[in-house]
Backbone bond lengths (Angstrom), bond angles and torsions (degrees), N, CA, C in turn:
res aa  C-N    CA-C-N  psi(-1)  N-CA   C-N-CA  omega(-1)  CA-C   N-CA-C  phi
1 M - - - 1.460 - - 1.523 109.50 -
2 S 1.301 117.01 127.63 1.462 120.48 177.79 1.517 109.18 -111.99
3 V 1.310 115.79 147.32 1.461 121.65 -178.87 1.511 108.87 -125.35
4 Q 1.329 115.20 129.32 1.455 119.87 176.36 1.530 109.01 -86.80
5 M 1.307 116.71 117.37 1.444 121.99 -179.89 1.524 108.68 -114.34
6 A 1.316 116.96 139.15 1.456 120.38 178.72 1.524 110.06 -56.33
7 E 1.335 115.21 147.67 1.464 120.29 -175.98 1.519 111.45 -57.36
8 D 1.332 117.48 -41.95 1.465 120.47 179.29 1.524 110.77 -60.80
9 N 1.341 116.15 -41.68 1.458 119.94 177.84 1.519 111.48 -62.24
10 R 1.323 116.68 -43.83 1.462 120.67 -178.92 1.521 111.20 -60.18
11 V 1.308 116.11 -41.29 1.464 120.53 -179.73 1.526 110.50 -63.94
12 V 1.335 116.33 -46.39 1.462 120.73 179.82 1.521 110.38 -61.76
13 V 1.341 116.71 -47.85 1.458 121.39 -176.81 1.529 110.60 -62.83
14 A 1.324 117.00 -46.10 1.465 120.53 -179.66 1.532 111.36 -61.61
15 K 1.315 116.64 -42.25 1.466 121.24 -178.74 1.529 110.47 -65.01
16 V 1.333 116.71 -43.55 1.466 120.08 -177.95 1.526 110.87 -68.60
17 L 1.329 117.72 -43.89 1.466 119.38 179.54 1.521 111.37 -62.61
18 A 1.316 116.82 -34.48 1.463 120.11 178.31 1.526 111.76 -66.39
19 S 1.336 116.36 -21.28 1.468 120.03 -177.04 1.524 112.93 -90.21
20 V 1.333 117.32 -8.08 1.468 119.85 -177.92 1.526 109.27 -117.32
21 G 1.301 115.26 58.84 1.460 121.12 -172.73 1.509 115.05 -52.57
22 E 1.344 117.41 -38.45 1.465 120.26 -174.30 1.518 111.87 -63.94
23 I 1.342 117.76 -36.14 1.453 119.15 -177.89 1.528 112.93 -100.18
24 A 1.325 116.65 -6.59 1.466 118.85 -177.44 1.527 111.98 -71.54
25 T 1.321 116.53 -17.87 1.465 120.80 179.85 1.512 109.74 -119.52
26 L 1.313 116.87 126.39 1.457 120.99 176.79 1.525 108.48 -65.72
27 P 1.353 118.18 137.76 1.470 119.98 179.06 1.525 111.51 -50.77
28 E 1.325 116.17 143.06 1.466 121.67 -171.74 1.525 112.62 -55.62
29 V 1.336 116.84 -47.01 1.459 119.61 -177.99 1.527 110.48 -62.47
30 T 1.332 116.22 -43.85 1.469 120.25 -179.47 1.521 110.68 -63.03
31 A 1.326 116.38 -43.38 1.468 120.13 -179.92 1.530 110.95 -61.47
32 K 1.323 116.72 -40.55 1.463 119.69 -178.97 1.527 111.18 -71.75
33 I 1.341 116.82 -36.30 1.466 119.81 175.16 1.523 109.66 -60.53
34 F 1.327 116.02 -43.19 1.464 120.48 179.08 1.529 110.27 -59.95
35 E 1.326 116.50 -43.71 1.467 120.59 -179.51 1.530 111.41 -62.76
36 V 1.330 116.82 -43.26 1.472 120.52 -178.81 1.527 110.25 -64.42
37 V 1.333 117.16 -42.83 1.463 120.71 -178.97 1.524 111.05 -65.95
38 E 1.332 117.35 -38.56 1.457 120.72 -179.44 1.523 112.27 -75.08
39 D 1.340 116.81 -19.42 1.466 121.64 -179.41 1.531 109.29 -83.39
40 P 1.335 119.20 118.80 1.472 120.84 179.97 1.525 113.07 -56.85
41 E 1.324 116.87 -23.41 1.462 120.41 -179.13 1.529 112.73 -97.07
42 G 1.332 116.73 2.64 1.459 119.72 177.22 1.516 110.62 -66.47
43 T 1.329 117.08 147.34 1.463 121.24 -173.83 1.534 111.83 -119.89
44 A 1.335 114.71 161.09 1.460 120.36 175.38 1.528 110.63 -62.56
45 G 1.344 116.48 -33.13 1.462 120.01 178.10 1.522 112.02 -62.45
46 E 1.343 116.48 -41.22 1.463 120.05 177.73 1.527 110.76 -63.60
47 L 1.339 116.14 -42.11 1.457 119.77 178.32 1.526 111.06 -62.45
48 K 1.325 115.96 -41.67 1.467 120.02 179.92 1.523 110.72 -58.49
49 E 1.320 117.02 -46.72 1.465 120.26 -178.66 1.527 111.77 -62.48
50 L 1.320 116.41 -36.91 1.461 120.19 178.22 1.527 111.23 -70.36
51 I 1.315 116.63 -45.87 1.461 121.07 -176.62 1.519 111.07 -64.70
52 K 1.326 117.48 -35.37 1.466 120.82 178.90 1.527 111.85 -61.03
53 R 1.326 117.11 -21.27 1.469 120.53 179.89 1.522 112.30 -79.23
54 D 1.342 117.14 -8.94 1.468 121.35 -178.39 1.526 108.47 -126.30
55 P 1.333 118.05 94.06 1.470 120.90 -176.43 1.527 113.52 -57.86
56 T 1.344 116.91 -36.69 1.466 119.91 179.71 1.519 110.69 -63.49
57 L 1.309 116.01 -45.49 1.461 120.30 179.67 1.527 110.52 -65.88
58 S 1.309 117.58 -41.56 1.468 121.35 177.77 1.527 110.76 -56.73
59 A 1.329 115.49 -46.67 1.463 120.09 -178.15 1.524 111.40 -63.51
60 K 1.314 116.90 -40.26 1.462 120.27 -178.12 1.531 111.69 -70.94
61 I 1.317 116.74 -34.80 1.467 119.90 177.51 1.526 110.17 -66.46
62 L 1.319 116.54 -42.16 1.463 119.75 177.75 1.529 110.68 -66.96
63 K 1.327 116.87 -36.88 1.468 120.17 177.24 1.523 110.20 -63.40
64 L 1.328 116.12 -41.33 1.461 120.24 -179.35 1.523 111.60 -65.08
65 V 1.344 117.12 -47.82 1.465 119.77 -175.27 1.536 111.11 -67.87
66 N 1.328 117.04 -24.13 1.465 120.89 178.68 1.525 112.79 -95.68
67 S 1.321 116.86 8.07 1.467 121.21 -176.89 1.522 111.33 -83.63
68 A 1.320 114.16 173.37 1.468 120.81 177.60 1.519 111.89 -64.42
69 F 1.334 117.42 -19.30 1.461 120.54 178.32 1.528 111.19 -57.01
70 Y 1.335 116.14 -35.01 1.461 119.93 -173.43 1.526 113.38 -107.47
71 A 1.329 116.73 -20.59 1.469 122.40 173.74 1.533 111.81 46.40
72 L 1.310 116.53 48.47 1.464 120.74 -178.95 1.534 110.69 -80.59
73 H 1.302 116.41 152.74 1.454 121.42 175.46 1.532 107.86 -90.01
74 G 1.313 115.92 113.51 1.464 119.40 -178.20 1.515 111.39 95.56
75 R 1.309 115.02 142.27 1.465 120.56 -176.70 1.523 111.35 -79.55
76 V 1.344 115.27 138.04 1.467 121.94 177.37 1.521 108.40 -97.71
77 S 1.321 117.15 122.54 1.468 120.37 179.49 1.526 112.35 -120.13
78 D 1.323 116.98 -2.17 1.462 121.78 -178.30 1.534 109.74 -102.39
79 I 1.326 116.63 124.44 1.462 121.11 -177.50 1.520 111.02 -60.80
80 N 1.321 117.68 -39.89 1.462 120.37 -177.98 1.534 110.85 -60.95
81 R 1.335 116.02 -44.05 1.468 119.57 178.38 1.527 110.16 -66.82
82 A 1.323 116.71 -38.09 1.466 120.41 178.91 1.529 110.67 -60.19
83 I 1.334 116.61 -41.60 1.464 121.20 179.66 1.521 110.28 -62.48
84 V 1.328 116.42 -43.75 1.468 120.80 -179.87 1.524 110.23 -63.58
85 L 1.327 117.52 -43.14 1.459 121.50 -177.16 1.530 112.01 -70.67
86 L 1.327 116.54 -40.13 1.459 120.25 -177.96 1.525 112.21 -75.91
87 G 1.322 115.89 -38.64 1.453 120.27 -172.92 1.517 110.83 95.56
88 R 1.306 115.69 151.83 1.473 121.41 -174.11 1.518 112.32 -62.72
89 S 1.327 117.50 -39.05 1.468 120.26 -177.76 1.523 111.33 -63.71
90 A 1.326 116.49 -42.46 1.465 120.22 179.73 1.524 111.03 -64.12
91 V 1.336 116.86 -39.09 1.464 120.71 178.06 1.529 110.28 -64.90
92 R 1.320 115.97 -45.62 1.473 119.89 177.26 1.519 111.00 -59.16
93 N 1.328 117.06 -45.29 1.462 120.62 -178.79 1.518 111.58 -62.02
94 M 1.317 116.64 -39.54 1.452 120.04 178.04 1.528 110.86 -64.59
95 A 1.330 117.29 -42.04 1.464 120.57 179.13 1.524 111.08 -61.36
96 I 1.340 116.48 -44.10 1.469 120.34 178.21 1.522 110.13 -64.54
97 A 1.337 116.69 -43.36 1.465 120.48 -178.10 1.523 111.30 -61.43
98 V 1.333 116.94 -43.20 1.470 120.83 178.82 1.530 110.41 -62.14
99 S 1.337 116.25 -41.89 1.469 120.13 -179.29 1.528 111.21 -65.46
100 I 1.326 116.32 -43.44 1.468 119.38 -178.24 1.527 110.44 -69.50
101 A 1.340 117.06 -42.07 1.465 119.78 178.67 1.529 110.61 -58.45
102 H 1.334 116.43 -37.08 1.465 120.62 179.91 1.527 111.31 -63.89
103 M 1.333 117.06 -30.48 1.463 120.60 -178.16 1.523 112.33 -65.83
104 F 1.325 116.79 -21.87 1.460 119.77 -178.81 1.516 113.31 -81.76
105 K 1.304 117.39 -18.52 1.463 120.22 -168.78 1.527 111.89 -83.46
106 G 1.351 114.38 133.61 1.450 120.34 171.71 1.511 115.18 70.53
107 K 1.325 117.35 20.75 1.462 119.81 -178.92 1.533 110.63 -104.29
108 Q 1.336 115.46 148.38 1.463 120.42 172.50 1.523 107.97 -62.40
109 E 1.305 116.68 140.64 1.457 117.92 -178.17 1.524 111.02 -147.55
110 P 1.333 116.49 147.93 1.457 119.25 172.50 1.522 109.55 -72.08
111 E 1.326 116.81 145.19 1.459 120.11 -178.39 1.519 111.60 -58.58
112 S 1.329 117.10 -29.97 1.462 121.06 -176.06 1.534 112.84 -75.18
113 V 1.336 117.48 -14.21 1.469 120.76 -179.69 1.528 108.12 -133.89
114 S 1.324 116.26 79.50 1.460 119.36 -179.02 1.522 109.89 -74.38
115 S 1.313 115.57 153.28 1.456 120.35 179.90 1.522 111.32 -61.41
116 S 1.325 116.86 -40.92 1.467 119.79 -178.25 1.522 111.58 -66.80
117 D 1.339 117.39 -38.80 1.466 120.66 179.21 1.530 111.48 -66.88
118 L 1.325 116.70 -42.42 1.461 119.66 -178.99 1.529 110.35 -69.03
119 W 1.325 116.75 -41.42 1.465 119.37 177.54 1.523 110.77 -62.93
120 R 1.333 117.27 -44.75 1.464 120.02 -179.74 1.530 110.33 -60.80
121 H 1.319 116.28 -38.26 1.464 119.66 178.76 1.530 110.71 -64.68
122 C 1.324 117.06 -48.15 1.471 120.41 -179.45 1.520 111.10 -60.51
123 F 1.320 116.29 -42.21 1.457 120.29 -179.66 1.529 110.46 -66.72
124 A 1.338 116.97 -40.46 1.459 120.98 179.12 1.524 111.16 -63.52
125 V 1.330 116.97 -42.45 1.463 120.56 178.94 1.528 109.81 -64.19
126 A 1.330 117.24 -38.26 1.467 120.57 177.73 1.522 111.08 -60.55
127 V 1.326 116.04 -46.61 1.466 120.85 -179.73 1.529 110.71 -65.25
128 A 1.339 116.47 -45.39 1.465 120.24 -179.44 1.527 111.34 -64.52
129 A 1.332 116.93 -40.41 1.468 120.64 179.90 1.520 110.94 -64.46
130 K 1.321 116.55 -39.06 1.470 119.90 178.49 1.523 110.51 -64.60
131 K 1.338 116.62 -42.62 1.465 120.09 178.53 1.530 110.75 -63.15
132 M 1.342 116.72 -41.69 1.468 120.29 178.18 1.519 110.88 -62.48
133 A 1.321 116.32 -42.19 1.468 120.05 -178.76 1.523 111.26 -62.58
134 F 1.323 116.98 -38.32 1.464 120.13 176.45 1.528 110.72 -62.49
135 I 1.320 116.61 -41.47 1.463 120.90 -176.52 1.526 111.18 -71.33
136 V 1.340 116.60 -44.58 1.464 121.35 -175.79 1.524 111.26 -76.55
137 G 1.330 116.73 -36.62 1.464 120.01 179.34 1.516 113.29 64.99
138 G 1.333 116.84 46.17 1.461 121.77 -177.09 1.517 113.26 -83.83
139 P 1.341 116.49 -163.85 1.467 121.89 -170.88 1.526 115.78 -79.11
140 V 1.332 117.98 -3.98 1.467 120.58 -177.07 1.526 108.71 -121.71
141 D 1.329 116.04 134.64 1.458 123.07 -177.33 1.530 111.64 -57.35
142 A 1.341 115.85 145.55 1.463 120.84 -177.81 1.526 112.25 -61.76
143 D 1.343 117.71 -33.33 1.467 119.82 177.29 1.525 111.39 -64.09
144 E 1.332 116.49 -33.30 1.465 120.13 176.26 1.527 110.43 -66.62
145 L 1.326 115.85 -37.19 1.466 119.32 178.68 1.515 110.98 -69.45
146 F 1.333 117.73 -33.61 1.464 120.04 175.16 1.522 109.63 -60.73
147 L 1.332 116.31 -48.19 1.459 120.22 179.81 1.527 110.70 -63.61
148 A 1.331 117.17 -41.82 1.465 120.32 178.86 1.521 111.02 -59.89
149 G 1.322 116.58 -40.28 1.459 119.57 177.76 1.511 112.04 -66.74
150 L 1.309 116.40 -38.61 1.459 120.94 -179.03 1.526 111.38 -61.67
151 I 1.334 116.97 -35.18 1.469 120.45 -174.84 1.530 113.04 -103.46
152 H 1.331 118.66 3.05 1.469 119.24 -169.83 1.523 112.95 -61.02
153 D 1.331 117.89 -30.39 1.468 120.54 -179.54 1.525 112.74 -105.22
154 L 1.321 116.90 34.26 1.468 120.45 174.26 1.522 111.44 -51.11
155 G 1.327 115.57 -37.57 1.460 119.70 -177.33 1.512 113.26 -62.66
156 L 1.328 117.78 -30.97 1.463 120.20 177.20 1.525 111.16 -70.22
157 I 1.341 116.79 -31.84 1.465 119.78 174.70 1.524 109.66 -62.43
158 V 1.330 115.97 -42.05 1.467 120.96 177.87 1.523 109.94 -62.31
159 E 1.327 116.66 -47.71 1.465 120.28 -176.32 1.526 112.30 -64.11
160 R 1.334 116.61 -41.70 1.471 118.17 -175.85 1.519 111.52 -72.40
161 Q 1.336 117.52 -22.00 1.465 118.92 175.48 1.524 111.82 -87.06
162 A 1.333 116.84 -42.38 1.464 120.08 -173.74 1.523 112.89 -86.89
163 M 1.347 117.03 -30.99 1.468 120.45 -173.19 1.521 111.32 -139.47
164 P 1.324 118.19 59.36 1.470 119.95 -175.69 1.523 113.49 -61.29
165 Q 1.329 117.71 -37.26 1.462 119.64 -179.03 1.525 111.27 -69.61
166 E 1.334 116.29 -40.55 1.465 119.73 178.87 1.524 110.77 -65.92
167 L 1.342 116.21 -39.81 1.456 119.75 179.11 1.529 110.41 -65.31
168 A 1.320 116.85 -40.03 1.464 120.07 176.99 1.530 110.72 -62.06
169 E 1.333 116.89 -38.93 1.461 120.83 178.47 1.532 111.08 -66.08
170 I 1.328 116.71 -39.89 1.474 120.68 176.85 1.525 109.50 -59.67
171 C 1.319 116.68 -45.79 1.465 120.79 -179.32 1.523 111.22 -64.33
172 R 1.329 116.25 -41.47 1.466 120.12 -179.73 1.528 110.58 -62.43
173 R 1.314 116.03 -46.38 1.462 119.62 -177.96 1.524 111.49 -69.85
174 Y 1.324 116.69 -33.86 1.465 119.34 175.91 1.529 109.96 -63.66
175 D 1.316 116.41 -46.03 1.470 120.44 178.88 1.515 112.05 -61.66
176 N 1.333 116.41 -27.48 1.471 121.09 177.94 1.522 112.68 -84.22
177 G 1.334 116.28 1.59 1.462 119.88 177.90 1.507 114.37 76.47
178 E 1.336 117.68 29.87 1.463 120.79 -175.53 1.525 113.50 -93.96
179 G 1.329 117.49 12.30 1.460 118.89 177.60 1.510 111.79 143.89
180 D 1.320 115.09 169.39 1.454 118.37 178.98 1.530 109.77 -78.58
181 F 1.330 116.36 158.16 1.460 121.82 -168.97 1.521 111.86 -59.14
182 L 1.339 117.30 -46.55 1.460 119.89 -178.32 1.525 111.66 -65.91
183 K 1.328 116.22 -37.91 1.466 120.42 178.14 1.530 110.08 -61.10
184 L 1.324 116.69 -43.16 1.461 120.38 179.76 1.522 111.32 -67.83
185 E 1.333 117.43 -36.18 1.469 120.32 175.77 1.528 110.09 -60.08
186 R 1.334 116.46 -47.20 1.476 119.48 -179.07 1.521 110.80 -62.09
187 E 1.324 116.09 -39.17 1.465 120.61 -177.32 1.522 112.00 -70.28
188 I 1.337 117.11 -41.89 1.465 121.04 -172.63 1.526 112.44 -91.19
189 I 1.332 116.73 -37.67 1.468 120.43 -175.83 1.523 112.34 -103.74
190 G 1.342 116.66 -34.33 1.460 120.30 -177.15 1.512 113.41 100.72
191 A 1.339 116.79 -0.06 1.466 122.96 177.59 1.525 106.77 -161.76
192 T 1.341 116.77 167.09 1.460 120.31 -177.82 1.523 111.13 -109.26
193 H 1.330 114.82 169.34 1.468 118.56 177.12 1.523 110.59 -64.08
194 Q 1.341 118.60 -25.86 1.458 120.41 173.51 1.527 110.70 -63.87
195 D 1.331 116.73 -42.55 1.469 121.08 179.48 1.524 111.35 -62.46
196 F 1.336 116.03 -47.13 1.463 119.70 -179.53 1.533 110.64 -65.75
197 G 1.327 115.99 -41.04 1.456 119.73 -179.08 1.513 112.40 -65.61
198 Y 1.333 116.71 -41.89 1.457 120.48 178.92 1.531 110.51 -62.60
199 A 1.327 115.92 -44.04 1.465 119.81 -179.56 1.523 111.00 -64.22
200 L 1.335 117.34 -40.41 1.462 120.26 -179.76 1.527 110.65 -68.99
201 A 1.341 117.71 -41.84 1.466 120.85 177.77 1.525 111.14 -63.36
202 T 1.324 116.60 -33.97 1.466 121.13 176.38 1.524 109.86 -68.27
203 Q 1.335 116.02 -43.43 1.463 121.00 179.57 1.527 110.64 -63.29
204 W 1.319 116.32 -32.79 1.462 121.37 178.81 1.530 111.87 -82.28
205 R 1.323 117.48 -1.51 1.464 123.98 178.16 1.531 112.62 63.36
206 F 1.312 115.54 36.31 1.453 119.23 174.36 1.524 109.15 -71.38
207 P 1.344 117.69 150.79 1.473 119.77 179.97 1.522 112.39 -64.78
208 D 1.318 114.75 161.82 1.464 120.72 -171.68 1.517 113.60 -57.63
209 H 1.335 118.20 -40.58 1.463 118.46 -175.37 1.532 111.59 -66.69
210 L 1.345 117.61 -31.66 1.459 120.14 176.10 1.524 110.93 -72.55
211 R 1.320 116.12 -39.46 1.466 119.66 176.92 1.527 110.79 -63.28
212 A 1.333 116.14 -37.37 1.468 119.53 178.36 1.522 110.67 -62.61
213 G 1.328 116.33 -41.54 1.457 119.50 178.86 1.511 112.53 -63.95
214 V 1.328 116.57 -43.22 1.461 121.20 179.89 1.533 110.85 -66.30
215 G 1.326 116.38 -41.13 1.458 120.27 -172.48 1.515 115.83 -87.07
216 F 1.352 117.63 -13.44 1.471 119.16 -173.80 1.523 113.13 -138.10
217 H 1.321 118.46 25.07 1.463 119.21 -177.41 1.528 112.74 -74.00
218 H 1.317 118.29 -7.88 1.465 120.30 172.03 1.529 112.13 -102.74
219 G 1.331 117.27 -8.96 1.458 120.32 -178.87 1.503 112.31 -151.85
220 P 1.343 117.71 69.24 1.464 120.20 -175.30 1.525 114.58 -79.47
221 G 1.318 118.22 -6.68 1.463 120.95 -171.45 1.508 115.55 -61.21
222 G 1.324 118.41 -26.03 1.457 120.73 -178.76 1.511 114.40 -85.34
223 L 1.331 117.54 -2.57 1.458 121.80 -179.02 1.524 110.89 -92.92
224 T 1.326 115.94 169.92 1.460 120.96 177.85 1.526 110.07 -133.68
225 G 1.333 115.89 163.73 1.451 121.89 172.16 1.510 113.93 58.53
226 E 1.347 116.03 -140.71 1.457 120.42 -176.20 1.520 112.11 -66.89
227 Y 1.337 117.48 -25.09 1.456 119.75 178.02 1.527 110.04 -65.43
228 R 1.330 115.97 -44.80 1.463 119.21 179.05 1.526 110.20 -66.83
229 Y 1.334 116.78 -38.00 1.462 120.09 179.51 1.534 110.55 -59.56
230 V 1.326 117.36 -50.30 1.469 120.98 -178.97 1.520 110.77 -61.88
231 A 1.333 116.86 -48.40 1.469 120.26 -177.41 1.523 111.22 -64.78
232 T 1.332 117.35 -34.68 1.465 120.38 -179.35 1.521 111.47 -72.26
233 I 1.331 116.80 -42.80 1.465 119.30 175.20 1.530 109.66 -57.22
234 L 1.326 116.42 -43.89 1.472 119.79 179.29 1.523 111.19 -65.66
235 Q 1.348 116.50 -39.94 1.462 119.49 179.15 1.527 110.27 -58.75
236 C 1.327 116.34 -43.48 1.461 120.60 -178.73 1.530 111.28 -70.47
237 A 1.343 116.86 -43.42 1.464 120.33 178.94 1.522 111.00 -64.76
238 D 1.320 116.55 -40.96 1.468 122.14 179.45 1.528 110.27 -63.60
239 T 1.328 116.11 -45.67 1.463 120.79 179.66 1.517 110.52 -60.95
240 L 1.333 116.53 -46.27 1.463 120.69 -179.65 1.527 110.80 -60.17
241 C 1.330 116.94 -47.52 1.465 120.47 -175.86 1.531 111.91 -69.33
242 C 1.330 117.12 -34.62 1.470 119.90 176.31 1.526 110.57 -68.10
243 R 1.322 116.88 -44.85 1.463 120.54 179.92 1.523 112.28 -64.48
244 D 1.332 116.01 -35.99 1.461 119.86 -175.46 1.524 113.37 -90.54
245 G 1.328 117.03 2.58 1.457 120.48 171.87 1.508 115.96 78.28
246 F 1.338 117.07 30.74 1.461 119.62 175.71 1.524 109.24 -86.24
247 G 1.325 116.22 92.36 1.451 120.77 179.91 1.520 112.69 72.84
248 F 1.334 115.70 -152.40 1.462 121.73 -176.90 1.526 109.56 -64.32
249 G 1.339 116.66 120.94 1.458 118.62 -170.89 1.511 117.02 -127.53
250 L 1.320 118.38 18.73 1.464 118.92 -175.04 1.523 113.97 -77.15
251 T 1.315 118.29 -27.48 1.465 119.62 -170.27 1.516 113.57 -68.95
252 A 1.340 117.63 -28.47 1.471 119.35 -173.96 1.526 113.01 -133.63
253 R 1.313 116.92 18.68 1.471 119.90 -174.93 1.524 112.45 -62.80
254 T 1.315 117.16 -31.27 1.473 119.86 -176.84 1.527 112.36 -106.06
255 Q 1.337 118.18 7.39 1.455 121.45 178.20 1.528 111.24 -69.87
256 E 1.336 115.61 151.15 1.456 120.99 168.88 1.521 108.39 -93.84
257 F 1.321 116.93 148.53 1.455 120.98 177.79 1.527 110.49 -67.11
258 A 1.325 116.70 136.54 1.471 121.89 -176.71 1.526 111.26 -102.45
259 L 1.324 116.77 41.53 1.467 120.94 -175.78 1.519 112.85 -59.27
260 E 1.335 117.06 -29.27 1.466 119.80 -177.54 1.524 112.22 -64.85
261 L 1.322 117.70 -16.53 1.467 120.89 -178.82 1.527 112.70 -83.50
262 L 1.315 117.81 -2.98 1.462 119.61 -178.08 1.522 113.00 -79.83
263 D 1.338 117.28 -7.76 1.470 120.98 174.93 1.524 112.46 52.87
264 S 1.283 117.40 43.81 1.468 120.88 178.81 1.519 109.63 -134.05
265 E 1.326 116.39 136.29 1.456 120.75 176.34 1.519 111.07 -92.79
266 E 1.330 116.77 1.17 1.455 120.30 -174.50 1.526 112.91 -110.69
267 I 1.329 117.59 16.34 1.457 120.31 178.19 1.528 108.31 -75.54
268 P 1.321 118.79 119.74 1.460 120.49 179.74 1.526 111.46 -59.72
269 A 1.309 115.93 141.31 1.467 120.04 -178.71 1.521 111.75 -61.15
270 D 1.334 115.90 -28.42 1.467 119.36 -178.08 1.523 112.24 -100.67
271 M 1.351 117.59 26.15 1.460 119.82 -176.58 1.523 111.80 -56.56
272 L 1.314 117.44 -45.52 1.458 119.77 -177.81 1.524 110.99 -63.95
273 V 1.329 116.52 -35.54 1.465 120.04 176.61 1.525 109.46 -65.16
274 Q 1.334 116.78 -41.84 1.466 120.56 178.37 1.525 111.07 -61.34
275 V 1.326 116.06 -41.65 1.473 119.68 -178.52 1.518 110.20 -68.98
276 R 1.335 116.81 -40.64 1.465 120.70 -179.33 1.527 112.15 -65.97
277 D 1.319 116.48 -32.33 1.452 121.11 -172.86 1.523 111.55 -59.74
278 G 1.295 116.39 112.11 1.459 121.57 178.12 1.510 115.06 73.54
279 L 1.332 118.26 10.26 1.457 120.44 -174.93 1.529 112.25 -61.74
280 G 1.322 116.79 -44.93 1.460 120.01 -178.67 1.514 112.67 -59.86
281 A 1.331 116.55 -45.75 1.461 120.90 179.91 1.521 110.85 -65.76
282 Y 1.332 116.10 -38.16 1.462 119.99 -179.73 1.529 110.87 -66.36
283 I 1.334 116.80 -40.34 1.466 120.99 178.77 1.526 110.19 -62.31
284 E 1.318 116.42 -46.00 1.467 119.90 -179.56 1.527 111.15 -62.77
285 E 1.322 116.17 -41.66 1.473 119.79 178.88 1.519 111.30 -64.45
286 A 1.355 115.71 -43.08 1.461 120.10 -179.28 1.519 111.18 -65.04
287 E 1.332 117.31 -41.91 1.464 120.67 179.59 1.530 110.16 -61.60
288 L 1.334 115.32 -40.98 1.474 119.93 -178.62 1.524 110.23 -67.16
289 I 1.328 116.72 -45.83 1.461 120.47 -177.49 1.531 110.82 -67.23
290 L 1.332 116.15 -43.11 1.459 119.48 -177.50 1.531 112.18 -76.44
291 G 1.328 116.23 -18.09 1.456 118.87 179.73 1.510 112.50 65.76
292 L 1.340 116.66 37.25 1.455 120.53 -174.70 1.520 112.06 -113.28
293 N 1.324 118.02 18.82 1.450 119.79 177.45 1.519 109.76 -60.43
294 C 1.344 115.44 138.56 1.461 118.52 -179.83 1.525 110.01 -90.34
């Protein structure tokens, strides 16, 4: 999937990404795990060798497989068995989650966008998007939607590290009713968090459907097929989580749900109620089990 970006936007995005070297490159182990999972010929043995190189990731994978989520009889202490039981997608998602959570730690931040609030929002959108995907039953696996939700606001991570004062000003003016969030980003920064996120996801070599979600979760209407499906699920999950106060919520607080873009006649009328039901408790439980609190 290619995206035409205005020349001014490209210049701004390229300059900003060049200034955030630490996050501009996905950690080597995580990048290789992603490659193995995306490769049809990748094996559990290859994943094991990669995961063993990251003790933190190893510990979290074992914690996950031994959690109440899986309710297994007997403790799993072997990484290879854990990979088989969890599945490749879950292992990949955990690796990405650990890498992204690390990006929040120890960084300068504007008071209006705390690391914990932004992380909680991303995690909430991931959980909500996965629940929506189960209900809608569209063309993309629910685990993919979880990952898409987790990374949908990559661009805000870039902004809060590279331009904390500008981001604080955007938030202040938004709270004062001076315009919608993306409009203020374009005015103050020259590009939006969607632009930065899309460029970073491209640099990380994420597949097209994930890049579509990151780059168009506020405007999925111009997309088609699975790209529109992913971006629309994220748009709805993002809107719900912003409205309901799950972490940082300024970007989509006033958005309308774009359910009509899902092209399905089988979406239950109470889908949003189903997704909301118990969402807060589920997020807290998942954060505790996964050990990914920021």
